N, C-alpha and C positions, 0 to 999 in steps of 0.2 A: 307211894304217894304220887309219883309221876304217872303211874298207870291210871290213877283216878282222873287226872286232867287229860291224858291222852285219849281215854275213852270218851270224855266229855266232848272233845272236838271231833273225833272221828265218827261218833254215832249221830251227830247232828246233820240234818239234811242241808242246812244253810252254812256249813263250815267253809265251803268254797268262797262264799260271799265275805265271810269274816277274814279269810286269808287275803282276799283282794283288798279289803279295807285297810288291813294292817300294812300291806305293801304300798298302797297309795299314801298313807300317812308317813311311812318311812321315806318315800321318795320326796314328799313335800318338805320334810325336815332337812334332808340332804340338799335339796335345791336352795333352801334358805341359807344354809351354811356356805354353799358355793357362792351365792350372790354376795354375802357378807365378806368373803375372802377376796372377791374380785376388786373391790375398791382399794384395799391396801396393796395388792399386787400392781395395780395401775400406778400408784404412788411410787412404789419401789422401782418400777421400770422408768418412770419419768426422772427420778433422782439419778439413776444409772446413766440415762441419756445426758443429763446435765454434767455429770463427771466426765463423760466421753467428750462433750462439747468443749469443756475446759482443757482436756488433754490435747485434743486436735487443734484447738486455737493456739495453744502454747507451742505446739509443734511448728506451726507456721511462723510464730514469732522467732523461735530459735533458728528456723531455716533462713529467715530474712537476716538475722544477725550473722549467720555464717556467710551468707551471700555478701553482706557488707564487708566482712573480713577478706573475702576473696576478690571483691571488686570495690575498693574504697571509693566512697563518694557516690556510689550508684545504688539504685534500688531496682528490683525486677519490674519489667513492664507487664508481665503476665505470670501467673502462678506456675505455668509449665517451665519457666526458666529456673525455678528452684529445683525442679526435678532434673533438668538437663545439666545443671551445674553441681549435681550431687549434694545438694544442701538439705534435701528431705528424701525420705525413703520412698514415699508415695504421696500422691495428691489425695488428701483426706476429704471426704464429703462432709457436709454439714449434717450432723445427726438429728437435728431437731426441725429442720425445714422439710417441706414436702418434696421438693425437687433435689435436695442435697447440694445445691449450689450456694457458695458463699458470696456475700456482697464484699466489695473491695474497699479498703481504707487507703486514702492518699492524703498527703499533707496539704493543708490549705495554703494558698499563696499568701494569705494574710495570717501570719503566726503572731500570737500574742507576745507582748514584751514582758520582760521580767521572768520570774520563775527560775527553775534550774536550767543550767546549760544543757542543750540537747533534748530537753523534754518538749514534746509537741503539745501545744495548747489548743490548737484548733485543727479539726480534721474534716475531710470531706468523704462521705460514704457514697460510693457509686454502686447502685443496684446492678447485679450481674447481667440483667437484661439490657442495661444502658451503657455498658462498657465501651462499645464501639462508637457511641455518640459523644463520648467525652472529648472535648476540643483540644486539650493539651496532652503532651506526652505523659503517659501514666507512669508514676513511680509508686509501686505498691509498698506500703509500710505495714500493712496488716489486713486482717479479715474480720468480718462480723457476720453473725447469723442473719438470715433474711426473715426469720420467724418472729412475728410480733407477739407471740404467746407469752403469758405471764409465767415467770419461773418460780419454783419453790425457794431456791437459794437466791440471795442477793449477792451478785459478783461484782466487786469493785464499784458499788453504787448502782448497778443496773438491775432493775426489777423485771425486765422483759429480755428475751434472748437477743433481740436486735439492739440492745444497749450493752451487751457484753462485748466490749471492744478488745480485740487481741492485736496489738501492734507493737512494733519495735520502739523501745524507749518508754513504754507505758509504765507509769507508777500509779498504783491503785489509790494513793492519797489524793492525786490530782485528777479530777473529773474534767475531761476536755470538753470544750464546746464543739458542736458538730453541726453539720448541715448535710442534707441529702442533695446529690446532684440532680438537677432537673434541666433537661435540654431546652433550649430556647427555640 
């Protein structure tokens, strides 16, 4: 029975054209499947980056806590101090921002009254490009991503990466008020 079809294709003068047509259709079908699988992979990669952002942000929170234990009443003035004092293994880059730089969180001079003792209710975010222009001595209490991109996950009330605050004393139930530092 196979011989019957084999002879049908081999005896025809246009069999090369038919083979080419079958090859083109097969490639088109494979291309469609590849395009359909691209979208879920992009989602998987973005979710993995979000997990990495949470891990790295929490590494800085833990490093600042250790720094506080070693230096009571003080906070680091730059992230490198965490590395110098052996509070963190390495300085992690922001996995979701283009340049990999974190914006810095410092406590506001005007902290809210009430609430739990030690909980920061108002924070100031200093963009990494403006750190040298900040007029007061910097006391870093945390980091935040500089990426304004919308996230899949909502982390402690933040729907964009630049609202995922990682700072010492943070409680997810309390959403702090914040302001961005703007030089005068």
